[in-house]
C-alpha positions in Angstrom: 10.6 115.3 120.6 9.2 117.8 118.0 6.8 120.4 119.4 4.4 120.1 116.4 4.0 116.9 114.3 3.6 119.0 111.2 6.7 121.1 111.9 8.7 119.4 109.1 6.1 120.3 106.5 6.0 123.9 107.7 9.8 124.1 107.7 9.9 122.8 104.1 7.4 125.4 103.1 9.5 128.1 104.7 12.5 127.0 102.7 10.6 127.4 99.5 9.2 130.8 100.6 12.7 132.0 101.5 14.1 131.0 98.1 11.3 132.8 96.3 11.8 135.9 98.5 15.5 135.9 97.7 14.8 135.7 93.9 12.5 138.8 94.2 15.1 140.8 96.1 17.9 139.7 93.8 15.9 141.0 90.9 15.4 144.3 92.7 11.6 144.1 92.8 9.3 145.2 95.5 6.4 143.0 96.6 4.0 145.1 94.5 6.2 145.1 91.4 6.5 141.3 91.4 2.7 141.0 91.9 2.1 143.3 88.9 4.4 141.2 86.7 2.7 137.9 87.8 -0.8 139.3 87.5 -2.0 138.9 91.0 -2.6 141.0 94.1 0.4 142.0 96.2 -1.2 140.4 99.2 -0.7 137.0 97.5 3.1 137.7 97.2 3.3 138.4 100.9 1.3 135.3 101.8 3.7 133.1 99.7 6.8 134.8 101.1 5.6 134.3 104.6 4.8 130.6 104.0 1.1 131.2 104.7 0.0 130.2 101.2 1.6 127.3 99.3 2.5 128.4 95.8 1.3 126.2 92.9 3.5 125.1 90.1 2.0 127.8 88.0 2.7 130.4 90.6 6.4 129.3 90.9 6.9 129.4 87.1 5.3 133.0 87.0 7.6 134.1 89.9 10.7 132.7 88.2 9.8 134.3 84.9 9.2 137.7 86.6 12.6 137.5 88.3 14.4 136.1 85.2 15.2 132.9 87.0 13.3 130.4 84.8 16.1 127.8 85.3 15.3 127.5 89.0 11.6 126.8 88.5 11.8 122.9 88.2 13.8 122.6 91.4 11.5 124.9 93.3 8.4 123.1 92.1 9.8 119.8 93.2 10.6 121.3 96.6 7.1 122.7 97.0 5.5 119.4 96.1 7.7 117.6 98.6 6.7 120.1 101.3 3.0 119.6 100.7 3.3 115.8 100.6 4.8 115.7 104.1 1.4 116.4 105.7 -1.4 114.5 104.0 -5.0 114.4 105.4 -6.4 110.8 105.5 -9.6 111.9 103.7 -7.4 112.6 100.6 -5.4 109.4 100.9 -8.5 107.2 101.3 -10.4 108.6 98.4 -9.6 105.5 96.3 -10.3 103.1 99.2 -8.3 101.3 101.9 -7.0 98.6 99.6 -5.5 101.1 97.2 -3.8 102.9 100.2 -2.2 99.6 101.2 -1.1 98.8 97.7 0.4 102.3 97.1 3.2 101.5 99.6 4.3 98.1 98.3 7.2 99.5 96.2 8.3 101.8 99.0 8.4 98.9 101.5 10.5 96.9 99.1 13.0 99.7 98.8 13.3 100.0 102.6 16.1 98.0 104.1 15.6 98.8 107.8 12.2 99.2 109.4 12.1 100.7 112.9 8.6 100.7 114.4 7.4 101.8 117.8 3.8 101.4 118.8 1.9 102.4 121.9 -1.5 101.5 120.5 -1.7 98.5 118.1 0.3 95.6 116.8 2.2 97.3 113.9 1.0 96.6 110.4 4.2 94.6 109.5 3.2 92.0 112.0 -0.6 92.0 111.7 -2.6 88.9 110.9 -5.5 89.2 108.4 -8.2 88.9 111.0 -6.7 91.6 113.2 -6.0 93.9 110.3 -9.6 93.5 109.0 -11.0 94.5 112.4 -8.9 97.6 112.6 -9.5 98.6 109.0 -13.2 98.0 109.3 -13.3 100.3 112.3 -11.4 103.0 110.3 -13.9 102.6 107.4 -16.8 103.2 109.8 -15.1 106.1 111.6 -14.3 107.8 108.3 -17.7 107.2 106.8 -16.1 105.8 103.7 -18.6 105.2 100.9 -17.2 101.7 100.3 -16.0 99.4 103.0 -13.2 97.4 101.4 -11.5 96.6 104.7 -11.5 92.9 104.0 -9.6 93.3 100.7 -7.4 95.9 102.4 -6.5 93.5 105.1 -5.4 90.9 102.6 -3.4 93.5 100.8 -1.7 94.6 104.1 -0.7 91.1 104.9 0.6 90.6 101.4 2.6 93.8 101.6 4.0 92.7 104.9 5.6 89.6 103.4 8.6 91.9 102.8 9.9 91.0 106.3 10.5 87.5 105.0 12.5 88.7 101.9 16.3 88.9 101.9 17.8 92.4 102.4 15.2 93.6 104.9 15.4 93.9 108.7 12.7 95.0 111.1 13.2 96.3 114.7 9.8 96.5 116.3 8.9 97.8 119.7 5.5 97.7 121.3 4.2 98.7 124.7 2.9 95.7 126.7 -0.6 97.3 126.9 -0.8 96.8 123.1 -1.2 93.1 123.7 -4.4 93.7 125.7 -6.1 96.3 123.5 -9.0 94.1 122.2 -9.6 95.7 118.9 -10.8 92.4 117.4 -12.8 89.4 118.7 -11.2 86.9 120.9 -10.3 84.4 118.1 -8.7 87.1 116.0 -6.8 88.4 119.1 -5.6 84.9 119.9 -4.4 84.4 116.3 -2.7 87.7 116.3 -0.8 87.2 119.6 0.1 83.7 118.5 1.6 85.1 115.3 3.7 87.5 117.4 5.4 84.4 118.9 6.2 83.1 115.4 7.3 86.4 113.9 9.4 87.4 116.9 11.5 84.3 116.2 12.3 85.3 112.6 16.1 86.0 112.1 15.3 89.3 110.3 12.9 90.5 113.0 13.8 91.9 116.5 10.6 92.2 118.6 10.8 94.0 121.9 8.1 94.5 124.4 8.2 97.3 127.0 6.7 96.0 130.2 3.8 98.0 131.8 5.6 97.8 135.1 9.1 98.5 133.9 11.0 100.5 136.5 13.1 103.5 135.8 11.4 104.4 132.5 13.3 107.2 130.8 10.4 107.6 128.3 6.7 107.5 128.8 4.6 106.0 126.0 5.0 108.1 122.8 3.0 108.5 119.7 3.2 105.5 117.4 5.8 106.1 114.7 7.6 104.3 111.8 11.1 104.9 110.7 12.2 103.9 107.2 15.9 103.5 107.0 17.4 106.7 108.3 15.6 109.1 106.0 12.0 109.3 106.9 9.7 109.0 109.9 5.9 108.6 109.5 3.5 109.6 112.3 -0.2 108.7 112.1 -2.6 111.3 113.6 -6.4 111.2 113.8 -6.7 113.6 110.9 -3.5 113.1 108.9 -0.3 111.3 108.2 2.9 113.3 108.8 6.1 112.4 106.9 9.2 113.8 108.7 12.4 114.1 106.6 14.1 117.0 108.3 17.4 115.5 109.6 17.2 117.3 113.0 13.8 115.8 113.6 14.5 112.3 112.4 17.5 112.3 114.7 15.2 113.0 117.6 12.9 110.2 116.7 15.9 107.9 116.4 17.2 108.9 119.8 13.8 108.3 121.3 13.6 104.9 119.6 16.9 103.8 120.9 16.0 104.8 124.5 12.7 103.0 124.2 14.5 100.0 122.8 16.7 99.9 125.9 13.6 99.5 128.1 12.2 96.6 126.2 12.5 92.9 126.9 13.3 90.3 124.2 13.4 86.6 123.5 12.0 84.4 126.3 11.0 87.4 128.4 9.0 88.9 125.5 7.4 85.5 124.7 6.3 85.2 128.4 4.5 88.5 128.2 2.7 87.4 125.0 1.7 84.1 126.5 0.4 85.9 129.5 -1.8 88.1 127.3 -3.1 85.0 125.4 -4.1 83.4 128.7 -5.9 86.5 129.7 -8.3 86.0 126.7 -9.7 82.8 128.2 
């Protein structure tokens, strides 16, 4: 697995930095000469070239003008923006509220044909009931000290967004650790409803629900960080402080390999339903 969850973002920044450095060298300019042409201190040039400072769109345009490479500015700006969007702090994403955060992903979900989700902590959002989602989002609102708690509206938006699993052209392969069934993040009624819904959702033709037993022998993988794979192009990992979007092929390949190995340890069908029923009975 990747050493650092933000390594993809840093790698993308380094690609932009390398391209800018190459432009400077191709123009025959020293670090100081380029800084003079751009109107900033030479230390800023060094920070950008060493990927310690992310260049703004204005910085990139000035750099390209100084190296007579104006035609490359649009592509470099797009690359730089993509690099910075890979690692996004939750405090920035939640500025407009939890409901808006849910709604912002609707179109992206509809464009995704294959969802692969592995969770070691919670029932994944795609299979959450409104009561379960409201409990989780309410806890998040409290933990983040959000000025407005719109968790109830956000829960309804999340459930509405998740209807994509019922639409033609979408498949979902979802893995959860058995312990997820016992994490009581909501009251008993909401937990019972959530576990009951897993029995229903797991029977959908477009959904493959696997549960990795707590006492599975010969595990080749211990519980990993929860992650979502969208088609074969992006992995999303949720941290306490930020969301990491991984697009670097070598890293997405590692997550896919881990997912397939975790999938081989899961049980499905009647065996999975038996584990869910056992968890429901434990609520009594």
